[in-house]
N, C-alpha and C positions, 0 to 999 in steps of 0.2 A: 834421185840417185840411181846409178847403174850397178846392179848387184848380180854377180856371177855366183851361181850355186852349183857345187859339185855334190851329187847325191849318189846313193847306192842303188837306186832303182827309179824308173819313170813314175811320175804321178799318174793317178787314174785317168785324168783327161787325156794324157798323151797315149796311154796304153789303149784307150778306146779308139782314139783317132788313127793309130798306127797298127792296130790289131796285134799288140804285144801282150805278153802275160803280165798280170798284175798280182802282186803279193799283198794279201790283206794286212800282214804285219807292218807294211810300210804306209798304212793308211794315215798315220799321224803326219807324214811328210806332205801328203796331199792337203791335209787340213792346214798345215803351216803355210804352204804356198798360197792357199785360198785366202788366208788372213793377210798375207803380204800384198795381195792384189788389191786390197781395200785402201792402201796408202799409196803415196806417190813414189813408187819404186818400179823401175824397169828391170824385169827379171830375165836373166839369161840362164837357162837350166840345162845342166850337163849331166848325162846319165849313161850307164852301160846298156848295150843291147846286143843280141845275138842274131837278129833278123838278117843283117847284111854285113859285109866286110868293109863297107864304106860308112862315113859319117852321115847320119840322117839329120838334116837341118830343116827347120820349119818354124811356124808360128801358130799358136792357138791361144785364144783369150788373152792376147797381149803378152804372152810368154814366148820368148824366142828360145827354142830348144835345139840341143845338139846331142844326138844319140851316137856315141862312139862304139866301135866294135870290140867285143870281147872274144878272143880267139883261144885262150887257154881253157883247160877243162873246168877249173874251179874259179868262181867269181872272185875269190880272195887273192888269187895269184897276181904277182907283179909282172907287168908287161912293159918292157923298155920302150916299145913303139908308142905307148900312150903319152909320154912326155912330148914327143914331137907333135902328135895330134892335138894335145892341149895347148901347145904354143900357138899353133895355127888358129885354134878357136879363140884364144885370148887376143890375138892380133886382129881378129875379125870383129871384136866388140869395142865400140868407141867409149872413151872416157870412163874406164872402170873405176868405181869408187871403193868397192869391197869385193873380195873373193871369199865366199863362205863355203868351206869344205865340211860337209855333214858326216862326221865320224872318221875314225882312223883304222877301222877293222880290215879294210881292203887295200890292196897294193896300189890302186889308182889314186888313193889320197896322197901318197908320196909322189907319184907322177905329177899330180896337180901342183904340189908344192915346188917341185923341181922346175916345172914349166913357168910358174909365177916368178921364181927366182931368175930364170934365164931371161924373162921378159922385163925384168926390173920392177916387178910388182909385189915382191915378197912382203913388204911392209903393209900391204893392203889385205893380206891373208888372215882370216880367222878360222880356226878349226873348232867346231863344237863337238864335245866329247859325248859319245853314246856309251859303249862299253870300252874297255881297254884290253886288247888281246895280250899285250905284253905282261899284264898282271893276271888276267884270266887263266893264262897257261899254267900258272902255279897251282891252280885250283881244279884242274881238269880231272884228276883222279878221285877227288871227293871221298877219300877213305875207302875206296873200293878194294876188294881183295887182289893181291898180286896176280893170282891165277886168272882173274878177269882182265886185268890190265894187259897182260902179256898174251892172252889168247887171240885166236883168229877164227873167223868164219871164212867161207869162200868169198863172200861179198867183201869182207875186210881185206882179204889178200888181193883181190882184183883192184880194189881202190887204194890199196896200200894205206889203210886208214883204220887200224885198230886203235885202241885207246893210247897206246904208247906212241904210235905214229901221229895220232891226232894232236897230242901234246907237242911233238916236235914241229908239226906244221904250224901250230899256234905260236910257238916260240919264233919261228921264221917270220910269220906275219907281224909279230911283235917288234922285230928288228926294223921293219918298214915303218911301223907306227912311231917308234922312238926317233928314227931319222927325220920323219916329217915334223914331229913336235919340236925337235931340237932346232930346226931352221926358222920357225915362225916367231912373230912378235906378239900375237894375240891368241888367246885360248878362251873358249866359252864353255862354262860348265854350270853345275847346279847342286853339287854336294861337296861335303868336306872330303870325301873319298877321291873324287876326280881332281879336286884341287891339290890334294896331297900327292897324288900319283904324277900329275903333270908338272908340279913344282919340282919334284925330284929330278925329272928329265930335263926341264928347262926353267930354272929359277928366275931368269931374266924376263920371261914372257909376261905380258899383262893379262891378268885373269879377269874375265867379265862374267858376272852372274846372270843367268837367265833360265827360268824354269821352262819345262816343256808343256806344250798343249797336247791334250789327248785327242783321239779320234772323235769326231763330232757325235757319233752315236751314243757316247757314254755321258753326255751332258743332259740326256733325257732319260727319265726312269728313276725309280727309287725303291730300294730294298724294303720289304715288308715282312716282319717276322711271321705274321699269321699266314702268309702265302708261300713261305719257303718250304722246301723239303726238310723236315726235321731229321737231324742226325745225318746230314749229308755234307760232303766236302767237295769243293770244286778246285781243281788244279789246272792251270791254263796250258801247260805243256810239260812233257816228261821224258822225251826220248834222247835228250842230251844229258850226259852225266852231270854237268854243272847245275842243271835244274833240279837235281836231287830227288828224282822219283824213287830211288832205292831207299832213301831216308823216309819218304812218305809211306812206303810199303811197311817198313819196320814200325812206324808209328801206327799205321792202320791195324797191324797185328795186335798191338796193345789195346787200341780203342775197341776193337771187336770183342775183347773179353768182357768189357763193361757195357758196350752197346752192340749187341749181336746184329742189329738191323742197320748198322752204319753202311753208307754207300759213298764211294769215291767216284766222282765224275771227272774224267780227264780227256783232253783232246788226243787225237791219234787213233790208230787202228789197234785192235787187240793183238798182243804178242802170244796169245795162247794157241799153240799148235803142236801136235805131236808128229808132224810131218818133217822128216829130216831135211828134205830139200828146201822146204820153206824156211827152216831155221838157218840154212846156209845163205839165204838171201838177205838175212837181217844182220845187224851188227851184234857183236859179242855182248854189248851192254843191254840191248833189247832182250837177248836170250837170257841174260842174268836176271832181268826183271821178271821174265816168265818163271824162272826157277824160284824166285822169291814168292811170287804169287801162289805157286803150287805148294811150296814149302810151308807157307802160312795159311794155306787153304782159303785164299781170298778170291777164288774164281767168281763167286757169286756176290762179292762185295765191291766190285769195280765195274763201272760202265764206261766203255771207250766210245767217244763221241765223233771220231773222225775229224775231218778238217772243218773248221767253223769260220764264217765271216763275222764281221763286227757285230751285227744284230744278233746273230746266234750266240756269240760269246756273251753279249750283254744278258741274254735270256738265262744263261747258265749262272752268271753272277747273281741274278735276281732270285733264282730258284735255290741257291745254296744256303745252307745254314751257316757255313764257314767257308771262307776262301783261304787256301794255304799256299804259301810260297816257300818251299824248303831248299832254295838254291844254296850252293856252296860259295857263290860270288855273284854280285850284281852291282850296278851303279845305282840307278833309281828305276826299278822295274816298272814299266807302264802297266803291267797287270795289277800291281799293288795299287797304283793310282786309280785305275779303272774300278777296282773293287771299292776303294775308299770313297770315290765321288758318287758311286751308286748307293753306298751305305752298307755294303756287305761286310759283316765282321771279319777281320783279317788276323791270321796268325802267320808271321813271317820270320824267317831266319834273320838274325841281326848281322848282316853282311854289307860290305861296301857302303853305299850312301843311303840305305834304307832308313836309318835312324833320322835322316833329315826329312823324311816323308811322314813318319809315323811315330808318335810318342807312346812308349810302352805303358800299358795298363791304363791309358787314357783314351787312346784311339784304336787300340788293337794290342796284340801280344807279340813281343819279340823274344827270340830264344837263341841260344848258341847253336849254330848251324849243324854241328856234328853230334847233337844230342836229340835224336828222334824221340826219346822218351819225354822230353820237354814239349816237343811238338804235340805229342799225344795228350799230354797233361793239359795244355792250353786249349786244344780243340775240345776236349771233354769239359773244361771249365765253361766254355761257351754253350755246349750242348745242355749243360746243367743249369746255366744261369741266364734266364730270359732277360733280366734287367741289365746284366752286363752287355748283352747283345744290343739292347736299345741304346745304352750309354756309348758304346764304341761306334755304333752306326751314326748317331747324331754328331759326335765329336769328329769322327773321320770325315764325314761329308763337309763339315765346316772347314776343316783344315785343307782338304783336297780342292775345295772350291776356290781357295786362295792360291794354293800352289799351282793349280792348273787353270787359273783364270785366263781365258784366251785373250782378252783385251789387254790385261796387264802384261802378259808375256809378249804380246805383239809390241806394246809400247817399249818394253825393256829391250827387245831385239832391235827395234828402230834406233833407240838411243845408242846401242852398241855400234851399229852401222855408222851413225852420225859421228860418234866419237872417233872411230877409226878413220873416217873420211876427213874429219877436221884435222887430225894429227898429220895426215898426209898432205893436206893443203898447206899447213904451217911449214912442213919440211920443204915442200916445193917453193914456198914463198921465200924461205931463208936460203934456198939453194944448197941445202945439205943433202 
C-alpha cells in the first residue's frame, strides 16, 4: 500500500539527515513510523519545515519525504499556499491508497484535506485525532481569575497572546479543524470523548478505533516503591493553563500542611524572579504561578527540571511517589499512559478521554478537575497507603500494556488502512 502521512513535525531520522530541530514531544510519531516500516507499506511523509522556502524532497530508509515551507510566524496558522503545494505533492505520488492526516490542531491539516478534495482523493483521507482545539478553546481559562485572563505582560503584548487572545486564536484554529472534519469520510480515534466530539461535527464519517503507541523508551523500566522519592510528585508540564499547574499549586499547599517534606518535580524553568524585566518576558500565566508559589510559601517545595528528553522523563516517573495530571481538558494524555506503563501511581483529573485509559480506584485515582482539594486528598492517600500504591502500579501496568501494545496497535492501524483502501477499490470498480 502507498500511504501518505501528513504530520506536524519531521521524525527524528529526517531531522538528523537534514539538520532540522527535533521536538521530543513528537517522539511517538517516530515510533509509529518505525513500526509501519516493518510491514509492506510505502510511506510518503509530509511535514512542515522552516529551513528553506522550497519543498525539500528526498528519501531515507525507504521513506519518501516532502518538507514543505512554513512562512507565517506560528506553526498553527493557516497558509493558503499550502493547498497548492500539497496538490503538487499528491500528484507526485503514484497510486495513493490512503492519506493519513495526523491531528487537526494546525492549519495545514485543512490544507491537506482541501488538496485531497481537489485531487479527487477525499474518500482516501483519514484524520487521526490527537487533541481537538475547537473543544480545548472552551477550557483555556481553567477557572483562572478574570484579572489574570485580561492582564498583559510586555511579552504578551508583543505576541498579542495573553490568555484572552490565546483563547481567540484557539477558536480560530478550531474553525479550521471543524472544516477539515466536516469534509472527510474517515476518522481515527481512541476515546469516547474524541468520538463524541467528532460525531457532533460530522455524524456521517466512519469512526475507526486505534490506540496510540508510546515512545519506545517507556516500554523498558518498572517503578519500584522502595526506590522512589517518598512524598514526591511528578508533573510532566505546567506552563500552559490547560495543564492545570495552578490547580497543582493549590493542592500542594494543602498537602504541605500534612506532609511538610513534600516535593513537586515539574519540567520547565523556575518562574521565581523578583526582576521586573524578567517578569515582562514571561506570560501573565507564568507570573501568576510565581504569585501562587510565593503566596503559599512553596519556594522550597518545588523543583523545576528544565527541558527533558524521553529517557530523562522516564527517570522522573520512576523516581516519583505519585504522578499527577491536573489538566482542565485532555483526550488521552500520553503522560498518563507513560506513567501507567511504568507503574507509577497516577492521580489524574477526570477529563476528556482519561476514563478510557484508567479505572478509578483500581488503576489510579480520578477526580473532578476543578477540585484541587480532591487532587490533594488522593495524592495523600497514596503517600499514606503503600499497599494502594502496589495495587495501582500492578493494575495500571497491565492495562497500559494492552492499551499501548505496539504490535496490536500496528495491526489495528494496518487494518484501518486496508479497510479504507478496499472501500475505494469497490467504489472504483462500481464506477461510482
